[in-house]
N, C-alpha and C positions, 0 to 999 in steps of 0.2 A: 504494500500500500504506500502511495506517495504521501509524504508529510508536507506540512506547510513550508518547512525549512527546505525540503527538496525542490519545491516549486519556486521558492525565492532564489535558491542557489543551484541551478541545474548543473549537472556534471559536464565537464569538458569532454569533447569528442575528439580523441587523438587522431583517428583516421581522417576526420574532416579537416583538421589543421594540417596534416601532412599533405593531403590532396590540394588544398588551397594554397599552401606554401609552395608546393612544387609547381602548381599552375602559375603562380606569380613569378617565380624564377624563370620558368620556361618562356612565358610570354614576354618578359623584359629582355631576356637574352636573344630570343627570336627577333625582336624588334631591332636590336642593335645589329644583328647579323644581316637582316634584310636591308636596312638602310645602307650598311657598308657595301653589300653586293650591288644594290641599285646605283650607288655613287660611282662604282667602278665600271659597270656595264652600260649605263646610259650614255649614249654618244654625246660628246662635247660638254659634259657636265663638269663644272669646276666646283669641287666640294669645299674650297676655301672661300670663294666669293659668292656662291649660290647656296641658298638655304634649302632645308628639307622641303619647304613649301614649293620652291622652284622645281625640286626633283619630282614632287607629286603632281605638278602641273605639266610635266613634259612627257616624253616617250616612256613607255613601260611604267606608267603611273600606277598600274595595278600592284606592283611590288611594294611601293610606299603605302598605298591604301591598306594592303594586307598587314603591313608592319604596324600601322596605326591601330587597326582592329585588334591585333595581337596585344598591343600595349593596353588598349582599353580593357581587354579580357584580364590582363594582369592586374590592372587597377581594381576591377570588380572583385577578383579573387582576394586581393589584399584587404579590401574594405570589408568583405564578409568575414575573413579570418580575424581582422581587428575587432569586429563587432562581437564575434564569438569569444575571443580571448581578450575581453575588455580589461584593460589595466587601470581603469578607474579615472575619475576626475572629468569635469566638463570638457576640458581641453582635448582629451582623448576622443570624446564623442564628436567634437567639432572636426577632429582629424578624420574620423570615420566618414562623416558626411561629406567632407571635402574630397576624399578619395572617390566616393560614389559619384559626386558631381564631376570630378575630373574624367572619370570613365565616360560619362555622357558627353562631355565637351570634346574629348578626343574622337569618340565615335561620330559625332556630328561633323567634325573637321574632315574625317575620311569620307563620310557619306555625302556631305554637301558638295564636295569636289569643286569648290570655287575659292581660288587662292589669290584673287585680285591680280590676275595675269593679263588683264586688259581684253579678255574675250567677251565681256559684257553679257554673260549668260547667267541668269538668275541673280539673286541678291548676294552681294559680297559682304560677308560678316566675318571673314577670316581674321582680320586684325582684332576685332572685339573678342573673338574666341582665344586668340593668343594672349591677350591681356588677362582674360579669365583664367587661362592655364597658369600664368605666372602667379597670380594672387592665390589661387586654390592650392597650388603646390606649396607655397609658403605657409598657408594656413595648415595644411596637412602635416608638413614637416615640423613646424613649431608645436602643433597640437599633439602629435604623437610623441615627440621628445619630452615636452613639458608634462603632458598628461601621464606619462609613464612614471614620472618622478626622477629626481637626480640619482636615486639609489639603484637604477636599472642599468647595470653595465652592458647588458646585451643590446641596448639601443644606442650605444655610443656612436655607431655608424650613422644612424639617422640624424642624430644631433649635429654631427659634423656636416652632413648634407644640408641641413637647414641653415647653418651658418654661411656656407658657401653660396647657396641659392639666394639667400636674402641680400647678400652683398653683390653678387655677380649678375643676377637676372635683370635688374633694371638697366644695367649698362648696355645690354643688347640693343635697346631702342635708340641709342645714341652713336652706335658704331657706323663707320663707313661701309658701304656695300662691298668693298674689296675684301673684307675679312669676316663679315657677319655669318657666312655659312659655317666657317670653322668654329666660331664662337658658339653658334647655336648647337652644333654637335656636342661641344663640351658641356653645355647646359643639359642636353639630352642624356649625357652619360651620368651627370649628377642625379637627375630625376630617376634614371634607371637604377643607379646604385641605391637610392633611397628605397625603391620598391623591392629590390633584391634583398637589401638588408632586413627589411620588415618580414619579407616572405621566408627568409632563412631562419629568422627568429621563431616564426610560427611553426615552421617545419620541425625545428629542433624541439620546440615545446611539445608538439604532438608526439614526436618520437619518444620523448622522455615519459610521456603518459601511457605508452603502450603496455598492455599486460604481458606477462611472461617474457620479459626481455632477458 
């Protein structure tokens, strides 16, 4: 029989955390790999001066779109895992909601397929979505790190990501076009490292909770 205490404090599901943590890692790593491959094989693409948005608006755009969908899936998995393995405090909940919103924004970027490349097809909202991505990632990074508390050494990686993102991401909007592609990829690596760091934490937490280890 389930008691009131059981209902208030449900048991952690280790297999769920392992699955979600693994999905988050695979999604983020797949995104990095797909962007790297597209940057190499797309004709006349300059990965230093041309952004990922330029890559998605050019030939073989399907590779970049799939990469964005993979990253959205990684964000969804991380948000669900963070909700299940809630480390407390309002800030952590804000981080969970921010991750979910990020997944929606990234999916819309991929699905809308309008990057302001002067083709005048549909409504151009790419810039607004990029701004939203920057703000939501900062909220997620700060919320997850602070929400976990300073006594959580397993989230040191996510805190370092939040420091770097908070300082470096606003600079992107003031860079010359000659280097903004390289800079954007660096920011993408920070975002991916944050997702991988959290996902690895949840995966290890799930593995630690497995019976008969």
